[in-house]
C-alpha positions, 0 to 999 in steps of 0.5 A, a space after each residue: 517072365 517065362 519061356 514058351 518052349 512050344 514056339 521055340 525053333 532049333 537053330 544051327 550055327 555052322 560058321 562057329 568054330 572052336 578057337 584054334 591056335 596054330 602050332 609048329 610040331 616036328 614029327 619024324 617023316 615016317 610018322 607024318 607019312 603014316 598019319 597021312 596014309 591013315 587019314 587018306 583011308 578015312 577020307 579026312 585031312 591028316 591034321 584033323 585025324 591027328 587032332 582026333 587022336 590027341 583028343 581021344 588020348 587025352 580023354 582016356 587019361 
């Protein structure tokens, strides 16, 4: 058996998301406010920006 790649089609699956888990995280008010301000400047949600920052920090170690 072989695969004929000349007939292959690229597909995207936009509905697939990584499995996530909801957590509760207590932050000082100034840190939350600063995160929201930074996120607003980038036109993203603060939760998404915090996830990006965490991922970047983890990858740098």
